[in-house]
N, C-alpha and C positions, 0 to 999 in steps of 0.2 A: 503494499500499500504506500502510495506517496503522500505522506501527511502535508507537505508544503504546498503540493497543488490544491489538495483539499481546503486547507486553511486560506489560500488565496481565493479561491471560489466563494468561500462562506464570507469573507470580508468584502468581495466585490459585489455579492448578490444579497447579502443580509446586514452588512455593516458591522456587526459584532457577533462573536460567537455565542454570547447569551441570547440575542435576538434569534440566531439560527436555531439554537436549542429550544427556546419557545415555539418557533414555528414547526419544528420537527418533533416535537414532544420527546425531548431528551432531558433527563436529569443531567445538570451540568457536570457534576462529578463523575458520573457514569461515562459521560461522553469523553471527558478528559482521559480517563483510564484507557478507553478503547483508542484514543488518538495517540496515547503514549505505548500502546502495544502491550498492556497489561492484560486486556482482554480483547476478544474479537467482536466485530460487528456481526449481526445475524443478518439473513438474507432480507427480512422485514425492515430492518434498520437501513440497509443499504438502499432499499426502494424508497423509504422516506426521504433520505438524503437526497438520491437523484431527483425525487419529485419536487422538494422544498427548493434545490438549487437549480432546477430545469438543466440538469446535466445531458448532454449528448451522449450518444454511444460511445463515440471516441473518448470524450472527457471520462466518462465512467471507467472504461478500459484502462486508460491513463492513470487514474486515481486508485482503483481498487485492484487492478490486474497488473500493476507495474513490475512486479517480481517474477511474473510468469514468463517462461521462455517458450515461444511458439515452435 
C-alpha cells in the first residue's frame, strides 16, 4: 500500500484526515493504525475509501496494490 499517495488524495479531496474519517465513517485511531501498517483495511473499508475519494481504477491500484508485482 502506498500511504503517501493515499494521504495526498485525502488532503486533496477532503482537506483533512479527520474530515475524511468523518465522511468515510472511520474511527480516527483505527484509521491511523491501518495507515501505519499495524492492521489491514478490509475490502469494505477499501470500498468506502474509494467511494469517498472518488478514486479511479488506476488510482486504486496505485494505492492499494503498489507492492504487487504483475
